[in-house]
mmCIF file of the N, C-alpha and C atoms, coordinates in Angstrom:
data_MODEL
# 
_entry.id   MODEL 
# 
loop_
_atom_site.group_PDB 
_atom_site.id 
_atom_site.type_symbol 
_atom_site.label_atom_id 
_atom_site.label_alt_id 
_atom_site.label_comp_id 
_atom_site.label_asym_id 
_atom_site.label_entity_id 
_atom_site.label_seq_id 
_atom_site.pdbx_PDB_ins_code 
_atom_site.Cartn_x 
_atom_site.Cartn_y 
_atom_site.Cartn_z 
_atom_site.occupancy 
_atom_site.B_iso_or_equiv 
_atom_site.pdbx_formal_charge 
_atom_site.auth_seq_id 
_atom_site.auth_comp_id 
_atom_site.auth_asym_id 
_atom_site.auth_atom_id 
_atom_site.pdbx_PDB_model_num 
ATOM 1   N N  . MET A 1 1  ? -10.671 -27.017 -39.598 1.00 0.00 ? 1  MET A N  1 
ATOM 2   C CA . MET A 1 1  ? -10.767 -26.273 -39.242 1.00 0.00 ? 1  MET A CA 1 
ATOM 3   C C  . MET A 1 1  ? -10.331 -24.870 -38.746 1.00 0.00 ? 1  MET A C  1 
ATOM 4   N N  . LYS A 1 2  ? -9.020  -24.432 -38.748 1.00 0.00 ? 2  LYS A N  1 
ATOM 5   C CA . LYS A 1 2  ? -9.015  -23.611 -37.730 1.00 0.00 ? 2  LYS A CA 1 
ATOM 6   C C  . LYS A 1 2  ? -9.303  -22.048 -37.581 1.00 0.00 ? 2  LYS A C  1 
ATOM 7   N N  . ILE A 1 3  ? -10.008 -22.215 -36.284 1.00 0.00 ? 3  ILE A N  1 
ATOM 8   C CA . ILE A 1 3  ? -10.869 -20.528 -36.620 1.00 0.00 ? 3  ILE A CA 1 
ATOM 9   C C  . ILE A 1 3  ? -10.198 -19.571 -35.648 1.00 0.00 ? 3  ILE A C  1 
ATOM 10  N N  . ARG A 1 4  ? -10.580 -20.153 -34.525 1.00 0.00 ? 4  ARG A N  1 
ATOM 11  C CA . ARG A 1 4  ? -10.193 -19.673 -32.586 1.00 0.00 ? 4  ARG A CA 1 
ATOM 12  C C  . ARG A 1 4  ? -8.993  -19.350 -32.699 1.00 0.00 ? 4  ARG A C  1 
ATOM 13  N N  . THR A 1 5  ? -8.210  -19.249 -32.836 1.00 0.00 ? 5  THR A N  1 
ATOM 14  C CA . THR A 1 5  ? -6.492  -18.839 -32.642 1.00 0.00 ? 5  THR A CA 1 
ATOM 15  C C  . THR A 1 5  ? -6.441  -17.047 -32.016 1.00 0.00 ? 5  THR A C  1 
ATOM 16  N N  . ARG A 1 6  ? -6.701  -16.272 -32.672 1.00 0.00 ? 6  ARG A N  1 
ATOM 17  C CA . ARG A 1 6  ? -6.866  -15.026 -32.473 1.00 0.00 ? 6  ARG A CA 1 
ATOM 18  C C  . ARG A 1 6  ? -7.250  -14.801 -30.786 1.00 0.00 ? 6  ARG A C  1 
ATOM 19  N N  . ARG A 1 7  ? -6.347  -13.641 -30.685 1.00 0.00 ? 7  ARG A N  1 
ATOM 20  C CA . ARG A 1 7  ? -6.568  -13.011 -28.644 1.00 0.00 ? 7  ARG A CA 1 
ATOM 21  C C  . ARG A 1 7  ? -6.741  -11.424 -29.193 1.00 0.00 ? 7  ARG A C  1 
ATOM 22  N N  . PHE A 1 8  ? -7.691  -10.638 -29.113 1.00 0.00 ? 8  PHE A N  1 
ATOM 23  C CA . PHE A 1 8  ? -8.065  -9.803  -28.805 1.00 0.00 ? 8  PHE A CA 1 
ATOM 24  C C  . PHE A 1 8  ? -8.297  -9.043  -28.057 1.00 0.00 ? 8  PHE A C  1 
ATOM 25  N N  . GLU A 1 9  ? -7.565  -8.283  -27.667 1.00 0.00 ? 9  GLU A N  1 
ATOM 26  C CA . GLU A 1 9  ? -7.151  -6.598  -26.483 1.00 0.00 ? 9  GLU A CA 1 
ATOM 27  C C  . GLU A 1 9  ? -7.496  -5.677  -26.887 1.00 0.00 ? 9  GLU A C  1 
ATOM 28  N N  . GLY A 1 10 ? -8.431  -4.851  -26.601 1.00 0.00 ? 10 GLY A N  1 
ATOM 29  C CA . GLY A 1 10 ? -8.674  -3.506  -28.350 1.00 0.00 ? 10 GLY A CA 1 
ATOM 30  C C  . GLY A 1 10 ? -9.412  -2.695  -26.565 1.00 0.00 ? 10 GLY A C  1 
ATOM 31  N N  . ARG A 1 11 ? -9.159  -1.520  -26.994 1.00 0.00 ? 11 ARG A N  1 
ATOM 32  C CA . ARG A 1 11 ? -10.144 -0.613  -25.934 1.00 0.00 ? 11 ARG A CA 1 
ATOM 33  C C  . ARG A 1 11 ? -10.179 0.882   -26.448 1.00 0.00 ? 11 ARG A C  1 
ATOM 34  N N  . CYS A 1 12 ? -10.798 1.447   -26.598 1.00 0.00 ? 12 CYS A N  1 
ATOM 35  C CA . CYS A 1 12 ? -11.640 2.849   -27.128 1.00 0.00 ? 12 CYS A CA 1 
ATOM 36  C C  . CYS A 1 12 ? -11.000 3.216   -27.044 1.00 0.00 ? 12 CYS A C  1 
ATOM 37  N N  . ALA A 1 13 ? -9.822  4.708   -27.307 1.00 0.00 ? 13 ALA A N  1 
ATOM 38  C CA . ALA A 1 13 ? -8.894  5.703   -27.034 1.00 0.00 ? 13 ALA A CA 1 
ATOM 39  C C  . ALA A 1 13 ? -9.946  6.661   -25.894 1.00 0.00 ? 13 ALA A C  1 
ATOM 40  N N  . LYS A 1 14 ? -10.801 7.165   -26.430 1.00 0.00 ? 14 LYS A N  1 
ATOM 41  C CA . LYS A 1 14 ? -12.037 8.229   -25.902 1.00 0.00 ? 14 LYS A CA 1 
ATOM 42  C C  . LYS A 1 14 ? -12.256 7.449   -24.676 1.00 0.00 ? 14 LYS A C  1 
ATOM 43  N N  . HIS A 1 15 ? -12.956 6.503   -24.393 1.00 0.00 ? 15 HIS A N  1 
ATOM 44  C CA . HIS A 1 15 ? -13.287 5.681   -23.418 1.00 0.00 ? 15 HIS A CA 1 
ATOM 45  C C  . HIS A 1 15 ? -13.237 4.298   -22.707 1.00 0.00 ? 15 HIS A C  1 
ATOM 46  N N  . LYS A 1 16 ? -11.706 4.516   -21.883 1.00 0.00 ? 16 LYS A N  1 
ATOM 47  C CA . LYS A 1 16 ? -10.834 3.105   -21.539 1.00 0.00 ? 16 LYS A CA 1 
ATOM 48  C C  . LYS A 1 16 ? -11.148 2.082   -21.089 1.00 0.00 ? 16 LYS A C  1 
ATOM 49  N N  . THR A 1 17 ? -12.246 2.439   -19.511 1.00 0.00 ? 17 THR A N  1 
ATOM 50  C CA . THR A 1 17 ? -13.151 1.788   -18.965 1.00 0.00 ? 17 THR A CA 1 
ATOM 51  C C  . THR A 1 17 ? -14.275 1.162   -19.695 1.00 0.00 ? 17 THR A C  1 
ATOM 52  N N  . TYR A 1 18 ? -14.126 1.280   -21.029 1.00 0.00 ? 18 TYR A N  1 
ATOM 53  C CA . TYR A 1 18 ? -15.988 0.643   -21.030 1.00 0.00 ? 18 TYR A CA 1 
ATOM 54  C C  . TYR A 1 18 ? -15.535 -1.122  -22.073 1.00 0.00 ? 18 TYR A C  1 
ATOM 55  N N  . ASN A 1 19 ? -16.059 -1.318  -21.066 1.00 0.00 ? 19 ASN A N  1 
ATOM 56  C CA . ASN A 1 19 ? -15.850 -3.293  -21.491 1.00 0.00 ? 19 ASN A CA 1 
ATOM 57  C C  . ASN A 1 19 ? -17.393 -3.663  -21.745 1.00 0.00 ? 19 ASN A C  1 
ATOM 58  N N  . PRO A 1 20 ? -17.390 -3.979  -23.287 1.00 0.00 ? 20 PRO A N  1 
ATOM 59  C CA . PRO A 1 20 ? -18.045 -4.414  -22.835 1.00 0.00 ? 20 PRO A CA 1 
ATOM 60  C C  . PRO A 1 20 ? -18.593 -5.618  -22.672 1.00 0.00 ? 20 PRO A C  1 
ATOM 61  N N  . ALA A 1 21 ? -18.521 -6.644  -22.067 1.00 0.00 ? 21 ALA A N  1 
ATOM 62  C CA . ALA A 1 21 ? -18.714 -7.980  -21.476 1.00 0.00 ? 21 ALA A CA 1 
ATOM 63  C C  . ALA A 1 21 ? -19.301 -7.834  -20.354 1.00 0.00 ? 21 ALA A C  1 
ATOM 64  N N  . VAL A 1 22 ? -18.589 -6.116  -19.339 1.00 0.00 ? 22 VAL A N  1 
ATOM 65  C CA . VAL A 1 22 ? -19.789 -5.878  -18.628 1.00 0.00 ? 22 VAL A CA 1 
ATOM 66  C C  . VAL A 1 22 ? -20.501 -4.989  -18.599 1.00 0.00 ? 22 VAL A C  1 
ATOM 67  N N  . ASP A 1 23 ? -20.029 -3.917  -20.035 1.00 0.00 ? 23 ASP A N  1 
ATOM 68  C CA . ASP A 1 23 ? -20.873 -2.787  -19.411 1.00 0.00 ? 23 ASP A CA 1 
ATOM 69  C C  . ASP A 1 23 ? -22.418 -3.683  -20.306 1.00 0.00 ? 23 ASP A C  1 
ATOM 70  N N  . GLY A 1 24 ? -21.956 -4.027  -21.874 1.00 0.00 ? 24 GLY A N  1 
ATOM 71  C CA . GLY A 1 24 ? -22.775 -3.233  -22.405 1.00 0.00 ? 24 GLY A CA 1 
ATOM 72  C C  . GLY A 1 24 ? -23.700 -2.663  -23.601 1.00 0.00 ? 24 GLY A C  1 
ATOM 73  N N  . ARG A 1 25 ? -23.925 -2.540  -23.954 1.00 0.00 ? 25 ARG A N  1 
ATOM 74  C CA . ARG A 1 25 ? -24.337 -1.443  -25.204 1.00 0.00 ? 25 ARG A CA 1 
ATOM 75  C C  . ARG A 1 25 ? -24.493 -0.429  -24.818 1.00 0.00 ? 25 ARG A C  1 
ATOM 76  N N  . GLU A 1 26 ? -24.884 -0.237  -23.437 1.00 0.00 ? 26 GLU A N  1 
ATOM 77  C CA . GLU A 1 26 ? -26.983 0.580   -22.715 1.00 0.00 ? 26 GLU A CA 1 
ATOM 78  C C  . GLU A 1 26 ? -24.679 1.704   -22.531 1.00 0.00 ? 26 GLU A C  1 
ATOM 79  N N  . ALA A 1 27 ? -24.150 1.288   -21.815 1.00 0.00 ? 27 ALA A N  1 
ATOM 80  C CA . ALA A 1 27 ? -23.352 2.388   -21.604 1.00 0.00 ? 27 ALA A CA 1 
ATOM 81  C C  . ALA A 1 27 ? -22.273 2.697   -22.517 1.00 0.00 ? 27 ALA A C  1 
ATOM 82  N N  . ILE A 1 28 ? -22.189 2.486   -23.578 1.00 0.00 ? 28 ILE A N  1 
ATOM 83  C CA . ILE A 1 28 ? -21.859 3.231   -24.985 1.00 0.00 ? 28 ILE A CA 1 
ATOM 84  C C  . ILE A 1 28 ? -22.252 4.789   -24.736 1.00 0.00 ? 28 ILE A C  1 
ATOM 85  N N  . ARG A 1 29 ? -20.872 5.775   -24.498 1.00 0.00 ? 29 ARG A N  1 
ATOM 86  C CA . ARG A 1 29 ? -21.586 7.611   -24.411 1.00 0.00 ? 29 ARG A CA 1 
ATOM 87  C C  . ARG A 1 29 ? -21.977 8.040   -25.506 1.00 0.00 ? 29 ARG A C  1 
ATOM 88  N N  . GLY A 1 30 ? -22.437 8.591   -25.475 1.00 0.00 ? 30 GLY A N  1 
ATOM 89  C CA . GLY A 1 30 ? -22.382 9.344   -26.991 1.00 0.00 ? 30 GLY A CA 1 
ATOM 90  C C  . GLY A 1 30 ? -22.733 8.871   -28.693 1.00 0.00 ? 30 GLY A C  1 
ATOM 91  N N  . SER A 1 31 ? -22.914 7.918   -28.318 1.00 0.00 ? 31 SER A N  1 
ATOM 92  C CA . SER A 1 31 ? -22.452 6.997   -29.820 1.00 0.00 ? 31 SER A CA 1 
ATOM 93  C C  . SER A 1 31 ? -21.150 6.731   -30.056 1.00 0.00 ? 31 SER A C  1 
ATOM 94  N N  . CYS A 1 32 ? -20.782 5.990   -29.104 1.00 0.00 ? 32 CYS A N  1 
ATOM 95  C CA . CYS A 1 32 ? -18.971 6.239   -29.909 1.00 0.00 ? 32 CYS A CA 1 
ATOM 96  C C  . CYS A 1 32 ? -19.077 5.255   -30.571 1.00 0.00 ? 32 CYS A C  1 
ATOM 97  N N  . PRO A 1 33 ? -18.105 5.883   -32.176 1.00 0.00 ? 33 PRO A N  1 
ATOM 98  C CA . PRO A 1 33 ? -18.302 4.833   -32.850 1.00 0.00 ? 33 PRO A CA 1 
ATOM 99  C C  . PRO A 1 33 ? -17.412 3.368   -32.327 1.00 0.00 ? 33 PRO A C  1 
ATOM 100 N N  . ARG A 1 34 ? -16.206 3.507   -31.859 1.00 0.00 ? 34 ARG A N  1 
ATOM 101 C CA . ARG A 1 34 ? -15.155 2.737   -31.435 1.00 0.00 ? 34 ARG A CA 1 
ATOM 102 C C  . ARG A 1 34 ? -15.471 1.198   -30.028 1.00 0.00 ? 34 ARG A C  1 
ATOM 103 N N  . CYS A 1 35 ? -16.625 2.155   -29.417 1.00 0.00 ? 35 CYS A N  1 
ATOM 104 C CA . CYS A 1 35 ? -17.354 0.991   -28.930 1.00 0.00 ? 35 CYS A CA 1 
ATOM 105 C C  . CYS A 1 35 ? -18.061 0.756   -29.166 1.00 0.00 ? 35 CYS A C  1 
ATOM 106 N N  . ALA A 1 36 ? -19.167 1.207   -30.134 1.00 0.00 ? 36 ALA A N  1 
ATOM 107 C CA . ALA A 1 36 ? -19.861 -0.018  -31.001 1.00 0.00 ? 36 ALA A CA 1 
ATOM 108 C C  . ALA A 1 36 ? -19.335 -0.733  -31.130 1.00 0.00 ? 36 ALA A C  1 
ATOM 109 N N  . LEU A 1 37 ? -17.925 -0.328  -32.344 1.00 0.00 ? 37 LEU A N  1 
ATOM 110 C CA . LEU A 1 37 ? -17.718 -1.383  -32.823 1.00 0.00 ? 37 LEU A CA 1 
ATOM 111 C C  . LEU A 1 37 ? -16.945 -2.534  -31.556 1.00 0.00 ? 37 LEU A C  1 
ATOM 112 N N  . LEU A 1 38 ? -16.293 -2.039  -30.785 1.00 0.00 ? 38 LEU A N  1 
ATOM 113 C CA . LEU A 1 38 ? -15.970 -2.886  -29.641 1.00 0.00 ? 38 LEU A CA 1 
ATOM 114 C C  . LEU A 1 38 ? -17.890 -4.507  -29.141 1.00 0.00 ? 38 LEU A C  1 
ATOM 115 N N  . ALA A 1 39 ? -18.666 -3.511  -28.928 1.00 0.00 ? 39 ALA A N  1 
ATOM 116 C CA . ALA A 1 39 ? -19.828 -4.177  -28.726 1.00 0.00 ? 39 ALA A CA 1 
ATOM 117 C C  . ALA A 1 39 ? -19.687 -5.681  -29.957 1.00 0.00 ? 39 ALA A C  1 
ATOM 118 N N  . GLU A 1 40 ? -19.547 -5.100  -30.786 1.00 0.00 ? 40 GLU A N  1 
ATOM 119 C CA . GLU A 1 40 ? -19.968 -5.694  -32.112 1.00 0.00 ? 40 GLU A CA 1 
ATOM 120 C C  . GLU A 1 40 ? -18.967 -6.696  -31.921 1.00 0.00 ? 40 GLU A C  1 
ATOM 121 N N  . ILE A 1 41 ? -17.684 -6.593  -32.045 1.00 0.00 ? 41 ILE A N  1 
ATOM 122 C CA . ILE A 1 41 ? -17.471 -7.711  -31.923 1.00 0.00 ? 41 ILE A CA 1 
ATOM 123 C C  . ILE A 1 41 ? -16.851 -9.076  -31.267 1.00 0.00 ? 41 ILE A C  1 
ATOM 124 N N  . TRP A 1 42 ? -17.410 -8.040  -29.434 1.00 0.00 ? 42 TRP A N  1 
ATOM 125 C CA . TRP A 1 42 ? -17.980 -9.092  -28.320 1.00 0.00 ? 42 TRP A CA 1 
ATOM 126 C C  . TRP A 1 42 ? -19.002 -10.155 -28.522 1.00 0.00 ? 42 TRP A C  1 
ATOM 127 N N  . GLU A 1 43 ? -20.321 -9.198  -29.062 1.00 0.00 ? 43 GLU A N  1 
ATOM 128 C CA . GLU A 1 43 ? -21.657 -9.720  -29.938 1.00 0.00 ? 43 GLU A CA 1 
ATOM 129 C C  . GLU A 1 43 ? -20.891 -11.340 -30.716 1.00 0.00 ? 43 GLU A C  1 
ATOM 130 N N  . THR A 1 44 ? -19.787 -10.939 -31.518 1.00 0.00 ? 44 THR A N  1 
ATOM 131 C CA . THR A 1 44 ? -20.307 -11.547 -32.761 1.00 0.00 ? 44 THR A CA 1 
ATOM 132 C C  . THR A 1 44 ? -19.285 -12.998 -32.655 1.00 0.00 ? 44 THR A C  1 
ATOM 133 N N  . SER A 1 45 ? -18.427 -12.765 -31.334 1.00 0.00 ? 45 SER A N  1 
ATOM 134 C CA . SER A 1 45 ? -18.024 -13.776 -30.837 1.00 0.00 ? 45 SER A CA 1 
ATOM 135 C C  . SER A 1 45 ? -18.560 -14.661 -29.135 1.00 0.00 ? 45 SER A C  1 
ATOM 136 N N  . LEU A 1 46 ? -19.498 -14.032 -29.391 1.00 0.00 ? 46 LEU A N  1 
ATOM 137 C CA . LEU A 1 46 ? -20.002 -15.019 -28.529 1.00 0.00 ? 46 LEU A CA 1 
ATOM 138 C C  . LEU A 1 46 ? -21.424 -15.956 -29.515 1.00 0.00 ? 46 LEU A C  1 
ATOM 139 N N  . ARG A 1 47 ? -21.507 -15.588 -30.252 1.00 0.00 ? 47 ARG A N  1 
ATOM 140 C CA . ARG A 1 47 ? -22.881 -15.557 -31.233 1.00 0.00 ? 47 ARG A CA 1 
ATOM 141 C C  . ARG A 1 47 ? -21.508 -17.221 -32.105 1.00 0.00 ? 47 ARG A C  1 
ATOM 142 N N  . LEU A 1 48 ? -19.913 -16.704 -32.107 1.00 0.00 ? 48 LEU A N  1 
ATOM 143 C CA . LEU A 1 48 ? -19.285 -17.990 -32.464 1.00 0.00 ? 48 LEU A CA 1 
ATOM 144 C C  . LEU A 1 48 ? -19.384 -19.128 -31.657 1.00 0.00 ? 48 LEU A C  1 
ATOM 145 N N  . ASN A 1 49 ? -19.175 -18.661 -30.513 1.00 0.00 ? 49 ASN A N  1 
ATOM 146 C CA . ASN A 1 49 ? -18.746 -19.952 -30.060 1.00 0.00 ? 49 ASN A CA 1 
ATOM 147 C C  . ASN A 1 49 ? -20.488 -20.941 -29.409 1.00 0.00 ? 49 ASN A C  1 
ATOM 148 N N  . SER A 1 50 ? -21.964 -20.435 -29.283 1.00 0.00 ? 50 SER A N  1 
ATOM 149 C CA . SER A 1 50 ? -22.791 -20.994 -29.213 1.00 0.00 ? 50 SER A CA 1 
ATOM 150 C C  . SER A 1 50 ? -22.696 -21.521 -30.975 1.00 0.00 ? 50 SER A C  1 
ATOM 151 N N  . LEU A 1 51 ? -22.936 -20.810 -31.845 1.00 0.00 ? 51 LEU A N  1 
ATOM 152 C CA . LEU A 1 51 ? -22.303 -22.046 -33.563 1.00 0.00 ? 51 LEU A CA 1 
ATOM 153 C C  . LEU A 1 51 ? -21.747 -23.232 -32.879 1.00 0.00 ? 51 LEU A C  1 
ATOM 154 N N  . ILE A 1 52 ? -20.403 -23.182 -32.533 1.00 0.00 ? 52 ILE A N  1 
ATOM 155 C CA . ILE A 1 52 ? -19.784 -23.895 -32.294 1.00 0.00 ? 52 ILE A CA 1 
ATOM 156 C C  . ILE A 1 52 ? -20.133 -24.573 -32.010 1.00 0.00 ? 52 ILE A C  1 
ATOM 157 N N  . ARG A 1 53 ? -20.331 -24.717 -30.697 1.00 0.00 ? 53 ARG A N  1 
ATOM 158 C CA . ARG A 1 53 ? -21.141 -25.302 -29.594 1.00 0.00 ? 53 ARG A CA 1 
ATOM 159 C C  . ARG A 1 53 ? -22.682 -26.382 -29.805 1.00 0.00 ? 53 ARG A C  1 
ATOM 160 N N  . LYS A 1 54 ? -23.092 -25.282 -31.222 1.00 0.00 ? 54 LYS A N  1 
ATOM 161 C CA . LYS A 1 54 ? -24.433 -26.494 -31.764 1.00 0.00 ? 54 LYS A CA 1 
ATOM 162 C C  . LYS A 1 54 ? -24.074 -26.350 -32.875 1.00 0.00 ? 54 LYS A C  1 
ATOM 163 N N  . PHE A 1 55 ? -23.362 -26.963 -33.441 1.00 0.00 ? 55 PHE A N  1 
ATOM 164 C CA . PHE A 1 55 ? -22.530 -28.065 -34.014 1.00 0.00 ? 55 PHE A CA 1 
ATOM 165 C C  . PHE A 1 55 ? -21.884 -28.888 -32.986 1.00 0.00 ? 55 PHE A C  1 
ATOM 166 N N  . ASN A 1 56 ? -21.048 -29.009 -31.844 1.00 0.00 ? 56 ASN A N  1 
ATOM 167 C CA . ASN A 1 56 ? -21.059 -30.333 -32.137 1.00 0.00 ? 56 ASN A CA 1 
ATOM 168 C C  . ASN A 1 56 ? -20.712 -29.780 -30.312 1.00 0.00 ? 56 ASN A C  1 
ATOM 169 N N  . PRO A 1 57 ? -21.718 -30.320 -29.497 1.00 0.00 ? 57 PRO A N  1 
ATOM 170 C CA . PRO A 1 57 ? -22.296 -29.811 -28.109 1.00 0.00 ? 57 PRO A CA 1 
ATOM 171 C C  . PRO A 1 57 ? -20.785 -30.336 -27.161 1.00 0.00 ? 57 PRO A C  1 
ATOM 172 N N  . ASN A 1 58 ? -19.784 -31.769 -27.697 1.00 0.00 ? 58 ASN A N  1 
ATOM 173 C CA . ASN A 1 58 ? -19.059 -31.555 -26.581 1.00 0.00 ? 58 ASN A CA 1 
ATOM 174 C C  . ASN A 1 58 ? -17.843 -30.862 -26.754 1.00 0.00 ? 58 ASN A C  1 
ATOM 175 N N  . HIS A 1 59 ? -17.420 -30.338 -27.956 1.00 0.00 ? 59 HIS A N  1 
ATOM 176 C CA . HIS A 1 59 ? -16.855 -29.129 -27.669 1.00 0.00 ? 59 HIS A CA 1 
ATOM 177 C C  . HIS A 1 59 ? -16.575 -28.217 -25.812 1.00 0.00 ? 59 HIS A C  1 
ATOM 178 N N  . ASP A 1 60 ? -15.609 -27.759 -25.925 1.00 0.00 ? 60 ASP A N  1 
ATOM 179 C CA . ASP A 1 60 ? -15.403 -27.940 -24.989 1.00 0.00 ? 60 ASP A CA 1 
ATOM 180 C C  . ASP A 1 60 ? -13.975 -26.363 -25.313 1.00 0.00 ? 60 ASP A C  1 
ATOM 181 N N  . ASP A 1 61 ? -14.275 -25.443 -25.150 1.00 0.00 ? 61 ASP A N  1 
ATOM 182 C CA . ASP A 1 61 ? -13.060 -24.536 -25.919 1.00 0.00 ? 61 ASP A CA 1 
ATOM 183 C C  . ASP A 1 61 ? -12.598 -24.275 -24.221 1.00 0.00 ? 61 ASP A C  1 
ATOM 184 N N  . LEU A 1 62 ? -13.182 -24.465 -22.977 1.00 0.00 ? 62 LEU A N  1 
ATOM 185 C CA . LEU A 1 62 ? -12.702 -23.376 -21.805 1.00 0.00 ? 62 LEU A CA 1 
ATOM 186 C C  . LEU A 1 62 ? -10.675 -24.629 -21.618 1.00 0.00 ? 62 LEU A C  1 
ATOM 187 N N  . GLN A 1 63 ? -10.697 -25.977 -22.139 1.00 0.00 ? 63 GLN A N  1 
ATOM 188 C CA . GLN A 1 63 ? -9.682  -26.827 -21.683 1.00 0.00 ? 63 GLN A CA 1 
ATOM 189 C C  . GLN A 1 63 ? -8.686  -26.534 -22.346 1.00 0.00 ? 63 GLN A C  1 
ATOM 190 N N  . ARG A 1 64 ? -7.719  -26.466 -22.209 1.00 0.00 ? 64 ARG A N  1 
ATOM 191 C CA . ARG A 1 64 ? -6.299  -26.439 -23.317 1.00 0.00 ? 64 ARG A CA 1 
ATOM 192 C C  . ARG A 1 64 ? -6.159  -27.712 -23.907 1.00 0.00 ? 64 ARG A C  1 
ATOM 193 N N  . PRO A 1 65 ? -5.639  -28.137 -24.959 1.00 0.00 ? 65 PRO A N  1 
ATOM 194 C CA . PRO A 1 65 ? -5.890  -29.242 -25.057 1.00 0.00 ? 65 PRO A CA 1 
ATOM 195 C C  . PRO A 1 65 ? -4.488  -29.618 -24.177 1.00 0.00 ? 65 PRO A C  1 
ATOM 196 N N  . PRO A 1 66 ? -4.317  -31.229 -24.006 1.00 0.00 ? 66 PRO A N  1 
ATOM 197 C CA . PRO A 1 66 ? -3.221  -31.392 -23.372 1.00 0.00 ? 66 PRO A CA 1 
ATOM 198 C C  . PRO A 1 66 ? -1.787  -31.574 -23.702 1.00 0.00 ? 66 PRO A C  1 
ATOM 199 N N  . GLN A 1 67 ? -0.750  -31.342 -23.382 1.00 0.00 ? 67 GLN A N  1 
ATOM 200 C CA . GLN A 1 67 ? 0.779   -30.868 -23.983 1.00 0.00 ? 67 GLN A CA 1 
ATOM 201 C C  . GLN A 1 67 ? 1.245   -32.128 -23.638 1.00 0.00 ? 67 GLN A C  1 
ATOM 202 N N  . PRO A 1 68 ? 2.042   -32.413 -24.430 1.00 0.00 ? 68 PRO A N  1 
ATOM 203 C CA . PRO A 1 68 ? 2.699   -34.082 -24.187 1.00 0.00 ? 68 PRO A CA 1 
ATOM 204 C C  . PRO A 1 68 ? 3.694   -33.909 -23.411 1.00 0.00 ? 68 PRO A C  1 
ATOM 205 N N  . GLU A 1 69 ? 3.450   -34.687 -21.771 1.00 0.00 ? 69 GLU A N  1 
ATOM 206 C CA . GLU A 1 69 ? 4.643   -34.581 -21.083 1.00 0.00 ? 69 GLU A CA 1 
ATOM 207 C C  . GLU A 1 69 ? 5.898   -35.411 -21.603 1.00 0.00 ? 69 GLU A C  1 
ATOM 208 N N  . ASN A 1 70 ? 6.975   -34.135 -20.976 1.00 0.00 ? 70 ASN A N  1 
ATOM 209 C CA . ASN A 1 70 ? 8.547   -34.611 -21.480 1.00 0.00 ? 70 ASN A CA 1 
ATOM 210 C C  . ASN A 1 70 ? 9.234   -36.106 -20.397 1.00 0.00 ? 70 ASN A C  1 
ATOM 211 N N  . PRO A 1 71 ? 9.442   -37.301 -21.002 1.00 0.00 ? 71 PRO A N  1 
ATOM 212 C CA . PRO A 1 71 ? 9.874   -37.980 -19.636 1.00 0.00 ? 71 PRO A CA 1 
ATOM 213 C C  . PRO A 1 71 ? 11.779  -36.981 -19.244 1.00 0.00 ? 71 PRO A C  1 
ATOM 214 N N  . PRO A 1 72 ? 11.779  -37.057 -17.448 1.00 0.00 ? 72 PRO A N  1 
ATOM 215 C CA . PRO A 1 72 ? 12.817  -36.778 -18.017 1.00 0.00 ? 72 PRO A CA 1 
ATOM 216 C C  . PRO A 1 72 ? 13.923  -36.946 -18.815 1.00 0.00 ? 72 PRO A C  1 
ATOM 217 N N  . ASP A 1 73 ? 15.035  -36.588 -18.186 1.00 0.00 ? 73 ASP A N  1 
ATOM 218 C CA . ASP A 1 73 ? 16.262  -36.648 -19.246 1.00 0.00 ? 73 ASP A CA 1 
ATOM 219 C C  . ASP A 1 73 ? 17.090  -37.730 -17.776 1.00 0.00 ? 73 ASP A C  1 
ATOM 220 N N  . PRO A 1 74 ? 18.012  -39.007 -18.400 1.00 0.00 ? 74 PRO A N  1 
ATOM 221 C CA . PRO A 1 74 ? 18.577  -38.820 -17.452 1.00 0.00 ? 74 PRO A CA 1 
ATOM 222 C C  . PRO A 1 74 ? 19.229  -39.306 -17.725 1.00 0.00 ? 74 PRO A C  1 
ATOM 223 N N  . ARG A 1 75 ? 19.971  -38.566 -17.836 1.00 0.00 ? 75 ARG A N  1 
ATOM 224 C CA . ARG A 1 75 ? 21.085  -38.002 -17.906 1.00 0.00 ? 75 ARG A CA 1 
ATOM 225 C C  . ARG A 1 75 ? 21.131  -36.293 -16.943 1.00 0.00 ? 75 ARG A C  1 
ATOM 226 N N  . GLN A 1 76 ? 20.258  -35.984 -16.449 1.00 0.00 ? 76 GLN A N  1 
ATOM 227 C CA . GLN A 1 76 ? 19.603  -35.222 -15.192 1.00 0.00 ? 76 GLN A CA 1 
ATOM 228 C C  . GLN A 1 76 ? 20.077  -36.018 -14.103 1.00 0.00 ? 76 GLN A C  1 
ATOM 229 N N  . MET A 1 77 ? 20.728  -34.914 -13.223 1.00 0.00 ? 77 MET A N  1 
ATOM 230 C CA . MET A 1 77 ? 20.523  -35.042 -11.648 1.00 0.00 ? 77 MET A CA 1 
ATOM 231 C C  . MET A 1 77 ? 19.888  -34.683 -11.164 1.00 0.00 ? 77 MET A C  1 
ATOM 232 N N  . ASN A 1 78 ? 19.649  -35.650 -10.166 1.00 0.00 ? 78 ASN A N  1 
ATOM 233 C CA . ASN A 1 78 ? 17.562  -35.220 -9.721  1.00 0.00 ? 78 ASN A CA 1 
ATOM 234 C C  . ASN A 1 78 ? 18.365  -34.709 -8.091  1.00 0.00 ? 78 ASN A C  1 
ATOM 235 N N  . LEU A 1 79 ? 17.954  -33.467 -7.646  1.00 0.00 ? 79 LEU A N  1 
ATOM 236 C CA . LEU A 1 79 ? 18.411  -32.778 -6.523  1.00 0.00 ? 79 LEU A CA 1 
ATOM 237 C C  . LEU A 1 79 ? 17.829  -33.232 -4.967  1.00 0.00 ? 79 LEU A C  1 
ATOM 238 N N  . LEU A 1 80 ? 16.467  -33.997 -5.596  1.00 0.00 ? 80 LEU A N  1 
ATOM 239 C CA . LEU A 1 80 ? 16.450  -34.518 -4.257  1.00 0.00 ? 80 LEU A CA 1 
ATOM 240 C C  . LEU A 1 80 ? 16.132  -35.445 -4.007  1.00 0.00 ? 80 LEU A C  1 
ATOM 241 N N  . ASP A 1 81 ? 17.002  -36.316 -4.824  1.00 0.00 ? 81 ASP A N  1 
ATOM 242 C CA . ASP A 1 81 ? 17.257  -38.017 -4.638  1.00 0.00 ? 81 ASP A CA 1 
ATOM 243 C C  . ASP A 1 81 ? 18.286  -37.692 -3.611  1.00 0.00 ? 81 ASP A C  1 
ATOM 244 N N  . GLY A 1 82 ? 18.554  -38.720 -3.119  1.00 0.00 ? 82 GLY A N  1 
ATOM 245 C CA . GLY A 1 82 ? 19.425  -38.459 -1.827  1.00 0.00 ? 82 GLY A CA 1 
ATOM 246 C C  . GLY A 1 82 ? 20.806  -39.720 -2.387  1.00 0.00 ? 82 GLY A C  1 
# 
């Protein structure tokens, strides 16, 4: 199952400095609906992460999957070898 492949970068058009991860819901000015949606998206992502960790405690989502190393092409000249 593939779930977390999307990166989301959203800002409120009126309150560009609002960051739900830092400011929290208390910093929403005038009950702005877009800021409230950003806060809800943030809280939902935290909930999703906790559910994934509960399902598989060994899952490390901070570490990128290892990339296969391609050996250097033997036909390529190495400028460091003398």
